[in-house]
C-alpha positions in Angstrom: 17.0 18.4 -23.2 14.9 20.2 -20.6 12.0 21.9 -22.4 10.7 24.0 -19.5 12.3 26.1 -16.8 9.6 25.0 -14.4 10.7 22.5 -11.7 9.1 19.5 -9.9 10.0 17.1 -7.2 9.7 13.4 -8.2 8.6 10.5 -6.0 9.1 6.9 -7.2 11.0 3.7 -6.7 10.7 0.9 -9.3 11.4 0.4 -13.0 8.1 1.9 -14.0 9.0 5.0 -12.0 12.3 5.3 -13.9 10.5 5.6 -17.2 8.3 8.3 -15.8 11.3 10.1 -14.3 13.1 10.1 -17.6 10.0 11.6 -19.3 9.5 14.2 -16.5 13.1 15.3 -16.7 12.5 16.3 -20.4 9.6 18.4 -19.5 10.8 20.0 -16.2 13.8 20.6 -14.1 13.8 17.9 -11.5 14.7 19.6 -8.3 15.0 16.5 -6.2 14.1 12.8 -6.2 12.5 10.9 -3.3 12.8 7.2 -3.3 12.6 4.3 -0.9 15.6 3.5 1.4 18.3 1.1 0.3 17.8 -2.5 1.4 20.1 -5.4 2.3 20.0 -8.8 0.6 22.6 -11.5 1.3 25.0 -8.9 2.6 24.7 -6.7 -0.5 23.1 -3.2 -0.6 20.2 -3.0 -3.0 19.3 0.5 -4.3 16.1 1.4 -6.1 16.2 1.7 -9.9 15.1 5.3 -9.5 18.0 6.1 -7.2 20.4 4.5 -9.6 19.1 6.6 -12.5 18.9 9.8 -10.5 22.5 9.4 -9.1 23.8 8.7 -12.6 22.2 11.9 -13.8 23.4 13.9 -10.7 19.9 14.6 -9.3 19.6 15.1 -5.5 18.2 12.0 -3.9 16.3 11.7 -0.5 15.3 8.4 1.1 12.9 8.9 4.0 11.7 5.8 5.8 8.2 7.0 6.6 5.6 9.5 5.6 6.4 11.6 8.6 10.1 11.6 7.8 9.2 12.5 4.2 7.3 15.6 5.3 10.1 16.7 7.6 12.7 16.4 4.8 10.5 18.1 2.3 9.5 21.1 4.4 12.9 21.7 6.0 14.7 21.9 2.6 14.8 25.0 0.5 12.8 23.6 -2.4 11.0 26.0 -4.8 9.0 23.5 -6.9 5.3 24.1 -7.1 4.4 20.6 -8.1 5.3 17.0 -7.3 5.0 13.9 -9.5 4.5 10.5 -8.0 4.7 7.1 -9.8 5.0 3.8 -7.9 6.6 5.2 -4.8 5.7 2.8 -2.0 5.6 5.2 1.0 2.4 6.9 2.2 2.6 10.6 1.6 1.0 12.8 4.3 -1.4 15.6 3.5 1.1 18.0 5.0 3.6 17.0 2.3 0.9 17.3 -0.5 0.0 20.7 0.8 3.6 21.8 0.5 3.2 22.2 -3.2 1.1 25.0 -4.7 -0.2 22.6 -7.4 -0.2 19.5 -5.2 1.3 16.1 -6.3 0.2 14.5 -9.5 0.0 10.7 -9.3 0.0 8.3 -12.3 -2.2 5.3 -11.2 -2.4 2.4 -13.5 -6.2 1.8 -13.6 -9.3 3.6 -14.5 -10.1 5.0 -11.1 -12.1 4.5 -8.9 -11.7 0.9 -10.1 -8.7 -1.1 -8.8 -7.4 1.3 -6.2 -4.4 0.0 -4.2 -0.9 -1.5 -4.7 -1.4 -4.0 -7.5 -3.7 -2.7 -10.2 -1.7 -4.2 -13.1 -1.9 -7.8 -11.7 -5.5 -7.2 -10.7 -6.5 -6.3 -14.2 -5.2 -9.6 -15.4 -6.7 -11.6 -12.6 -10.1 -10.0 -13.3 -9.8 -10.9 -17.0 -10.2 -7.2 -18.1 -9.9 -6.4 -21.8 -9.7 -2.7 -21.1 -7.8 -0.9 -18.4 -6.0 2.5 -18.5 -4.2 5.2 -16.6 -5.5 7.9 -14.4 -3.6 11.1 -13.8 -4.9 12.3 -10.5 -4.2 14.8 -7.7 -2.7 12.8 -4.9 -4.7 12.6 -1.6 -3.8 11.0 1.7 -6.7 8.6 1.3 -5.7 5.7 -0.9 -6.1 6.6 -4.6 -9.1 8.8 -3.8 -7.9 12.2 -5.2 -9.7 14.1 -7.9 -9.1 12.9 -11.5 -7.2 15.1 -13.9 -7.4 12.9 -17.0 -7.9 9.2 -18.0 -6.8 7.3 -21.1 -7.9 3.8 -21.8 -5.6 0.9 -22.6 -7.6 -1.7 -24.7 -6.8 -5.2 -25.9 -5.1 -6.4 -22.7 -7.0 -9.6 -22.1 -4.3 -12.1 -23.1 -1.2 -10.1 -21.9 1.1 -11.3 -19.2 2.3 -8.9 -16.5 5.6 -8.0 -18.3 3.7 -7.2 -21.5 1.2 -5.2 -19.6 3.9 -3.3 -17.7 5.4 -2.2 -20.9 2.1 -1.1 -22.4 1.4 0.9 -19.3 4.9 2.5 -19.4 4.3 3.6 -23.1 0.8 5.0 -22.3 2.1 6.8 -19.2 4.9 8.4 -21.2 2.4 9.7 -23.8 0.1 11.0 -21.1 2.8 12.8 -19.1 4.1 14.4 -22.3 0.6 15.5 -23.4 -1.0 16.6 -20.1 1.5 17.4 -17.4 2.6 20.9 -18.5 -1.1 21.8 -19.2 -2.0 20.8 -15.7 0.9 22.7 -14.2 -0.2 25.8 -16.2 -3.8 25.5 -14.9 -5.3 24.5 -18.2 -6.9 21.3 -17.0 -9.9 21.0 -14.6 -10.4 18.0 -12.2 -13.4 15.9 -11.3 -14.1 14.0 -8.1 -14.2 10.3 -8.0 -17.4 8.4 -7.4 -16.7 6.6 -4.1 -19.6 4.2 -4.6 -17.8 2.7 -7.6 -14.5 2.2 -5.9 -12.9 -1.3 -5.8 -9.6 -2.3 -4.2 -6.7 -4.5 -5.0 -4.6 -6.5 -2.5 -0.9 -6.5 -2.1 0.6 -9.8 -3.3 2.2 -12.3 -1.0 4.7 -15.1 -1.9 2.2 -17.8 -1.1 -0.3 -16.3 -3.7 1.8 -18.0 -6.3 1.0 -21.5 -5.1 -1.1 -23.0 -7.8 -4.4 -24.4 -6.5 -5.9 -27.0 -8.8 -9.2 -26.8 -7.1 -9.7 -23.5 -8.9 -11.1 -23.3 -12.5 -8.5 -23.5 -15.2 -9.4 -20.0 -16.5 -8.4 -18.5 -13.1 -5.2 -20.5 -12.9 -4.2 -19.4 -16.4 -4.8 -15.8 -15.5 -2.7 -16.2 -12.3 0.2 -17.6 -14.3 0.2 -14.5 -16.5 -0.4 -12.1 -13.6 2.3 -13.6 -11.3 5.0 -14.2 -14.0 7.4 -11.6 -12.5 6.6 -12.2 -8.9 5.7 -14.3 -7.0 5.6 -16.8 -9.8 3.1 -19.7 -10.2 4.4 -22.9 -8.7 3.4 -26.3 -7.4 5.2 -29.3 -6.0 5.5 -32.6 -8.0 7.4 -35.6 -6.8 9.3 -33.5 -4.2 10.3 -31.0 -6.9 9.1 -27.4 -7.2 7.8 -26.6 -10.7 7.3 -23.0 -11.7 5.1 -22.5 -14.7 6.2 -19.7 -17.1 3.7 -20.0 -19.9 0.4 -22.0 -20.3 -2.8 -22.0 -22.3 -6.2 -23.4 -21.6 -6.7 -27.0 -22.6 -9.8 -29.1 -23.4 -8.2 -32.2 -21.8 -9.7 -33.6 -18.5 -7.6 -34.5 -15.5 -8.1 -34.6 -11.8 -7.3 -31.3 -10.0 -3.6 -30.9 -9.3 -2.7 -33.9 -11.5 0.2 -33.5 -14.0 0.2 -35.9 -17.0 1.4 -36.3 -20.6 -1.6 -36.5 -22.9 -1.2 -36.6 -26.7 2.3 -35.2 -26.5 1.2 -32.2 -24.3 2.0 -31.5 -20.6 -1.4 -31.1 -19.0 -2.2 -29.9 -15.5 -5.7 -30.6 -14.1 -8.0 -28.0 -12.5 -11.4 -28.0 -10.9 -13.1 -27.2 -14.2 -10.9 -27.7 -17.3 -7.2 -27.9 -17.4 -4.1 -26.0 -18.7 -1.4 -27.0 -21.1 2.0 -26.0 -19.9 4.2 -24.6 -22.6 7.3 -23.6 -20.6 8.4 -24.1 -17.0 11.3 -24.0 -14.6 12.4 -26.6 -12.2 13.6 -24.9 -9.0 17.3 -24.3 -9.2 17.5 -24.8 -13.0 17.0 -22.7 -16.1 13.6 -22.3 -17.8 12.8 -25.0 -20.4 10.1 -25.9 -22.8 7.5 -28.5 -21.9 9.0 -30.8 -24.6 12.4 -30.8 -22.8 10.7 -31.4 -19.4 8.7 -34.3 -20.9 11.9 -35.8 -22.4 13.5 -35.9 -18.9 10.5 -37.1 -16.9 8.4 -39.2 -19.4 8.1 -42.2 -17.1 6.6 -40.2 -14.2 4.1 -38.5 -16.5 2.5 -41.5 -18.0 
C-alpha cells in the first residue's frame, strides 16, 4: 500500500534494483520507471528484471539507450515528480536530467563512499578482503559516484561472504535505509556533506577473462576471487582439456606447484604461488555442479 501521495521516478535495471523499486513503491507513488533497453540472446528478447516487475504492476516504463536520450525523454514528458531514485541503473545520467528534479536524484551506492566508486563495489569489497562495507545514500552527480552524501550505514562481518550472500545482505540493508531516510530527505529533514576527493578509490568493471584462475597468485587472493566471481564471470581453469569452474573453496595448508590439481589426503587441492586451496564443489563445463568427492571418484587416476 502506498503510504505517501508524493511521487518519484525510478531508475534501475537488475535484481538489486527490483528490491529497491518494491520498497520505493510502498513509500511513494512511482510515476515512471527508466530501465535499460531490451537485449537479444540466441534469438530471444531479454528484458530487465525491473521492466518485468514494473510491467506486472502497470507502471510506465521508458528505455532510453543513452544519457542524452534519457534527458530528452524525461524533459519532454509531463512528469510532476520532484525527486528521482536510482539503484544499479547502468546508463550515465546527465546533469540536465538530474537538474530536472527539484530534489535531485538519490542514488544508493553499495560502498562507504568515497571508497570503491564505480561499477562493481560489491565484488571489490570481497577482493579487497574487507570485513566492513556499507551503503551510501547520495545525491547523484554526473561525475562518477562523487555527489554529496546524505547518509551512510555500515555492513559489518562480510569477510567470508560470497557475492550472492553479500548481494542479499546489501539488499536488506538498502531496504531498511530507504524506509528510514528517503521520506525524510524528500521533506528536507536531512542535510548533506561533500565527499573527500583525496580519499576516493575506484573499482573496475569485470570482464569474462577475469574469471580465469591464475595459480601464480597467492592462495588468499584466489580464494577471494572464487567468492567474488561466483555469479559472474565464475572462477575457472583448464585441466586435461576440460574446463573446471570452482564453486566453493577454502584455504589449505597443503603445498603444490602453482596451477597443479591433485588428490591429497582425500582432498582436492589446487596449488597457488603461496599456499593452496581445497576445492569443495565445482562444475565441469556442460555438466551440473558436483561435490569434490564426486569429481574425485570420476577422475581419481588423473589426480594421483
